[in-house]
C-alpha positions, 0 to 999 in steps of 0.5 A, spaced: 569 553 437 570 560 438 571 563 445 566 568 448 567 576 448 569 577 456 562 580 458 559 574 456 564 570 459 563 574 466 556 573 465 557 565 464 561 564 470 557 569 474 551 564 473 555 557 474 558 560 480 551 562 483 548 555 481 554 552 485 553 557 491 545 556 491 545 548 490 546 546 497 541 551 500 536 549 495 537 542 496 537 543 504 530 547 503 527 541 498 529 537 505 526 541 509 519 541 505 519 534 505 521 534 512 515 538 514 511 534 510 506 531 514 506 523 515 500 520 512 494 520 516 492 513 520 485 511 517 479 513 522 477 505 522 484 503 525 485 509 530 483 504 536 485 497 533 492 500 530 493 507 534 501 506 533 500 504 526 504 508 520 504 507 513 509 502 511 509 502 504 504 503 498 504 501 491 500 501 485 496 495 481 495 496 474 492 492 469 494 493 462 497 500 464 490 502 467 490 503 475 486 499 478 487 501 486 493 503 490 495 499 496 497 501 503 500 498 508 499 500 515 503 497 521 505 498 528 513 499 529 516 491 529 512 489 523 516 483 520 515 482 513 517 474 514 511 473 519 506 478 517 500 473 519 502 474 527 502 481 526 497 487 527 497 491 521 492 493 515 492 493 508 488 499 505 486 498 498 483 505 494 480 504 488 481 507 481 475 504 478 468 501 478 468 493 480 463 489 482 465 486 489 463 479 487 469 479 482 474 482 487 472 476 492 472 471 486 480 473 484 481 474 491 480 466 492 484 464 485 490 469 488 490 465 495 491 459 491 498 462 489 499 462 496 498 456 499 492 451 498 486 449 501 480 445 500 473 446 496 469 447 502 474 452 505 474 456 498 466 456 498 466 458 505 471 464 504 467 466 497 461 467 501 465 471 507 468 475 501 462 477 497 459 480 504 466 483 506 466 486 498 461 490 496 461 493 489 466 500 489 467 506 485 473 510 484 475 512 490 472 507 495 476 504 500 476 496 502 481 495 508 482 489 511 485 489 518 489 483 522 489 482 529 495 478 528 491 472 532 487 469 526 481 475 526 480 479 520 475 485 520 473 488 513 472 495 512 468 498 506 469 507 507 470 506 514 464 501 515 465 495 517 462 490 512 465 483 515 469 479 520 471 472 521 476 468 526 481 464 521 488 464 522 489 460 515 485 465 512 488 471 514 495 468 512 492 466 505 488 473 503 494 477 506 499 473 503 496 476 495 500 482 497 505 480 502 507 473 501 513 471 497 509 467 492 505 473 490 503 474 483 505 482 484 512 481 486 514 489 485 507 491 489 509 487 495 516 490 495 513 497 495 508 495 500 514 493 505 518 499 503 523 494 500 524 498 493 
């Protein structure tokens, strides 16, 4: 290894010294910018039923590497993941591609079976409800499910209510698609709950 000429050595020393002096300032500036970044804005349909709601976490569902939707979990302080069905919260899905509402409803029934068992009659009733709740979606459409913690669920498409029911078992199984330990997407669950 050859020695640097005195002038080049001095220049390199100055560069390294500046880096060590500026690094803490740049880190502080980055932290300040992060602190100044506004928190995610509560969706309009949640301002009345969930006024203290905050974004708990979010995650992206991919299928063969392609983005399907981004999921966001909104809840009031005190939300307990182990007992999610007994809490007031909302799950918002922002789609990245066109999907048929009937396909979304049918897939939901299949995923609910991973969380718990239910009768064919319940499946039939719930499927009919979800066909009403989930219209065909385009890229950037939002579907939002609001759980009141007492068994009532309301669904919204781009801010407009599409369906409502009171059924605590349905609420537990449907939101369990994302929040139950039996979910088929454990990484998504961790992201939504802010665990990962």
